C-alpha positions, 0 to 999 in steps of 0.5 A: 500500500503506497504511503500517499496521504501526503501526496496528491491523489489527483486524477491525472486523466482529467483535462489539462488546463492553463492558468493565466499569467499575472502582470505584477508591478515591481513598484508596489505590492498590489492586492492579489488578483482573483485566480481564474476559477475555470482554469486548473493546473491539473495535468495528464501523466502522459505528458510527464516524460522528456528525452534526456537529450532535450535540455530543460530549463533550470530555475532557482527557487525564490529565496527569503532570508531568515532575518526577513522572514521572522520580521512580522512587519516585513512585506513579503507579498511579492516574494510569496506571490512569485513563489507560491502565487498562480504564476509561481513554481509552488516552491520557495526557500529560506536562507541562513536559518540558524542551526539548520546545516548541522541539524540536517547533517545529523539526521541525514547521516543516520538514514544509511544506518537505519536502512542497514539495521537487521531485517528483523529489527526493521520489521518491528518498526513497521506499522501496517495498520497505518498503511505504513505511515508510521515507522519503517516502510520499504517496498510498500509503495509502487513505482509508476511502472506498477512494480514495488518501489525497492529503490528507497526506504522511508521512516515516518514519524510525527516530530512534534507529538509522540502520541497524538491521541489515546482515543481508540475510535480515532486511531482506528478511523484515522490510523495514518494520523492518530497512531503513535510514533515507533522509534528504534530506541535500542538499535538506533537511539540517536534517530529520535533526537535528530529527527525531532530536532530537525522536524521541529526547526522546519516546523517553526520556520514553516509557521513563519512562512505560513504567517506571510502567506496569510498576509498575502492571501488576506489582501485578496479574500476575507479571512478570519485570523483562525482561518489562516494557514498559520493558525491551522498548522499551529493547532494541528496534531497531524504533522508528519516527517519522512526520512528517505534513503535511496539505496546505492544505485546500480547501473541496471536501475538507471538503464531500466528507468530510461528517460523517466523524469520521475525515476526516484519519485513519481509525479505527484502534488502534495496533498497537505498544506505546506511541505518543508524539504531539505536538499539531498545528501549523496554518498559513495562508500559512506563518503559525501560527494556532489550529485554525480549527474547534473540532470538529476533532482527536483522537477516541477510542471509549471502552470504553462505546462513546461517541465523545469528543474528547480534548485535550492541551496544545501543550507536552505529549507525549501517549502512547497504548497499543498493542495489543501492550501490551494483549496482553502486559499481559493487559488491564491496559493497554488500547488504544483506537480513535481517528481524527482529524477535519479542520477544516470550513468556510470558515475551514479553507480554505487551512490546513495541519497538521503533527504527529509521532508516535513508534511505540515497539514491540518488536524484530522478534525479541522473543518475545511470550508470549500468555496462554491467554485472549488475545482480540485476533487470537486466530486468529493465535496458534499452539498454543505461544502464542509468536511474535516481534513480526516474525512477528506483524506480518507475519501481520497484514499478510498477513491484512488486506492481501496475502501477500508474493510 
């Protein structure tokens, strides 16, 4: 069972639309123009491949220095719109975050040690009840080819709360959110400390990003303070961190994947509110190296239908908008489909990759208010236009995977 609670479950066979470009004056930050409700950034999966012989544009993410981000009086509307608005890539990055470089390194260096634990130890870290969304997961997801994904292993945990609830009913109804963390306390005790430290930092900085997103959105739509992204994330118990380890690549893996633009992570749109990302760490024989293939990395499908490579610095935290935020902001903040391309060629053989993502999302009982002209998963929205995030997530899983028995 794929661990996709935090990714889009969008039907990629829906029609392909385009979103209008915005003409933004550099002189002063205007109120955000109303998004075109008849246009959507949904895409078809068939259009997601590209020959390796065709050079693709590489775009640097919009960056915001940490000292500006933490200033609540700073007007960051232009940068928020440039990164997250209807003409943005759906991603921006924060520079010069204190302690981030060391916390990133501390955690990512543990991923290979976790993956190398004995199989019986890793088996004890698995949680089938949560659809493998707590603890260790390997081979439970599928590649776009339909084959089991044996290229990477994942470790999931909530870095903020070990036991979000003791309510048996809630744990059974929303096991992917309400379950308890599973830590390798005897086999790798350092993991819990490093995981929580990095996750908490990315969350705290993410709240600052959310605050400035609210300031931008409030210029275009009426919104109470408790309806903003910052407050939604602050009261949630659903945040989930994912430590990923891509096993040392073999040349045969790359030949099999061919020219896939998503050979390491399939095309998807994040399902939650805001995702914090670290830059990947590459190693060969336990020695850190640079990425051996300049074409490898994060690729994004733009609103105009173009595939571009997005880059951000090793010591920066990147943030991506999820579909839930796009819905609640009525399109002022937009999510984008993206995938990760693996390195290719002989130089990539024997290279492993580690990275970390924090999926920030509403609480399971957070009521989502959908506007009348919502266009994402419209068929799931009830006539009263109200669902909790937990109900909404379960409906998506039921639609795209299978109903719970």
